[in-house]
N, C-alpha and C positions, 0 to 999 in steps of 0.2 A: 753359586746358584744364579741362573739366568734371570735377567730382569723381565718382568711381565710387560708385554706390549698390547696395545688396543687392537692392532691388526698385524698381519704378517707382511712380508715384503711385497707390497703392491706398488711401490713407488719407483719413479724414474724421472730424471731431469729432462726438461723440454728446452733444448738449447736455442736461445735467441727468440723464443716464442713470445709474441706480444700482440695485443689487439690492434686493429687497423685504425688507430687514432691519428691525428695530425702529426704527432711526433713518434709514431711507431717505429720508423726506420732508425731512430736514435736510441731506441730502448734495447740495449744489448744484454741486459741482465738476464741470466738464466732463470727460468721459472721451474718450480717443482710442483708436481701433482700432489695435492692433499686429498686423499680419498674420503668419501662420506663416512660418517661414523657417529658414535655417541660417547660422551665422556662426562666425568664429574668436574664441573667448573668451580673454581674457588676452593676454599678450605674452611671447615667449621672452626669457630673460635668463640670462646666464652667471654672474650674481652671486647666484643662488638666491633672488630675490624671490618672494613668495608669489603673485604674479600669473603665475607661470611654472610649467609650460610652457603655451604657447598650444595650444588644442585645439578641435576642431570640435564644435559643439553645435547641436541642432535644437530649435526652440521652437514650440509650438502658439500659435494666435492667442489674444489676450486683450485686455482693455480696461485702460487705465491713466489715472489722474488726470492731467489736463493740467498741474497745478501741485501744489506741496506743500500739505498740509493747513494751513489758516490758523488764526490765533487765534480768529476769529469762528466758524469751523466747529467747532473743538475746544471752545469755550465752550458751544455748544449741546449737545454731547455731555455735558459735565459737568453742565449745568443739568438735563437731562432724565433723567439716570441717577444723579445723586448722586456721580459719580466725582470724585476729588480734582482740583483745579486743577493745572496744571503747576508745576514746582519754582520757577521764577523769575517766576511770575505777578505782575503789578503793578509790575515793576521796569523803569524806563525804559532803563537801560543795556543791557538785553538785548532791548529792543523787545518785551516780553511783556506782554499784558494787553488789556483792552477798548479802550484808546486806540490800539491798532495792529491793527485788524481784518483788514487785507489782508496782513499779514506772516506768514511761516511760523511755526507754533507750535514752540517749543523747550522744553526742560526736561521732556520726556516720555521714559519708559523704553521699552524694547522691549515689555514687557508692556502698558504704557499704549497704545501704538500698536496692538497686537494687539486690545485691547478696543474701541478706536474702530473699527477695521476691521470687526470682527464686528458692531458696532452698526449700521453702515451697509450690512451685507450684502456686504462686500468682504473682502479679505485683504491681507497684505503681499506684495510681489513676491518671487519667488525671486531669488537673486543673478544667475542666468543670464538671467532675464527682464529684470532691471533693466539689465544691461549691454547686452543686445540692443537695448532701447528707447533707452538713452542714446546709443548709436552713431548713431542717427537715420538708418540706412540706409547710412552711409558705411563704406567698407572700409579697414581698417588705418590709422585716424586716431586721434590722441591725445585729441581733445576732441570734444564733440557736434557741432561745426561745422567741424572740420578739425584741422590740426596746429598752428595758431598760436593762442595765447591772446590775446584782445582784450578790452578794458574793456567794449565795447559788447555783448558776448555773454553775460556773466555776472559776478556779483560776485567780485572778487578781494579780497585783504586790503586793508582801508582803513587810513587813518592813525590809529593808536592805537585808542582805545575810543569815538571819537566818530562813527564812520562804519561801522556794522555791517550789519544786515540791510536788504534792500529789499523792497518789496511784491512779491508774486508777479506774474509776467508783466511785469516791468519790462524785461527784456532779451530779446534775440533768441532765438526757439525753435529747436530742432534740426529736422532734416528731417521728423520725424514730428509736429511741432507741439507738442512737449513743452518746458516751460520749466524752467530751473534744474536740469537734470540734472547740471550741473557748477557748483558754487558756491552761494552763499546759505547753505544749511545741508546738513550731512551727512544722509543718509537711512538709516533702519533698513530692512533687508530681512529676509526670513524666516529665512534660513540660519544655522545654527551656523557659527562660524569655525574653520577648520583651515588652518594655513599650508601643509600638504602636500596639500590636497584635489585640486588640479588634476591631480596625477599619477595620480589614480585615479577622477576624475569620469566619470560615465556620459555618453552622447552625447545621449539623448533627454530633454529637460526635467529636467535634473539637480536634485534637491531639496536638495543640500548634504549634509554629513556627518551621521551619526546621533548623534554625540556631540561635545561641545565646551562649554567654560565660557563662551565669549563668543558674541555675535551680530555678524553682519557689518554694517558701515556703508559707504555708498558715496557718491561724488560730491564730496567735499570741501566746504568752507564758506568764508565770509568770513574765517575765522580760519586758513585753510590756504594754503600756497603752491601754485603751478601744478602741481607734481608730483602732489599729492593730488587734484587735480581731473581728472586723466586718467581716461578712461572705464573703464580696466582696473584702476585702483588700488583696493586693498582695505584696509579697516581693521576692527578688532574692538573691542567693548566688552562689559562684563558686561551681561546683559539687564536688570538692575535699575538701571543707571546712568542718571542724568539729566544732560544736558549742555546748556550754553548755545549750542552750535553744532550740535545734532543734532535733526532733525525726521523727517518721513516723508511718503510718499504711498501710495495704495492701488491695487490692481488687482482685477479680477474676471474670471471665466470668461465666455465669450460666451453660454453656455447659461443663465446666471442670468436670472430674470425681471426686466423693467424695473419701476421704482417708479412711473413716470408715463409717459404716452404723449406 
């Protein structure tokens, strides 16, 4: 039986497309068109989890990085702006530094991620945008590629500390062509965290709560179990927190001017 999808094949990669920000020429990440649509965000639970209640959300079209921001991309940002290097830079145990150019950057705070996004003329995704994209067009599935977690589809917890991150685009993408929306590293999103927000969330492009001490992280990581990697699972950390298992990816509006033709 074929898996049900929210839309048909309307998607295509936009190679090298980035907004014309100060660092746009350094933003080589492929972006993918995420078409407008409506979906059920979260999952109903009688146990009071923060991803409940499930609720309908409408999302406008946007562009999303095909993979998480890498060490090499973030290094160019630091070199050209004088921004500090990530917290664990140069440490082999966390695969952070110039020796790991194609691995996702870690050790960056929410504020660091925001500054990088602004530099390339992009922004962090809202939580609603992130989950919409992570689902890959599938309806009521737990993971970006269905209900079953498989080793071939994303990084699950490795044995001890000797098998951590993998290069971006190592595993199978979801139906939108997005890699590692589940696993490898957690991803910062724009929203403030509130455990009860889903009970009061708006329907059209919800921006998240107006107040909250934490910022939302999504997607789970190599350090997480399968539950944390479910597309509706939510986490929160202080915005100034730097973690060895948290990175990010960027999005931008369709009407932003391209950096190159």
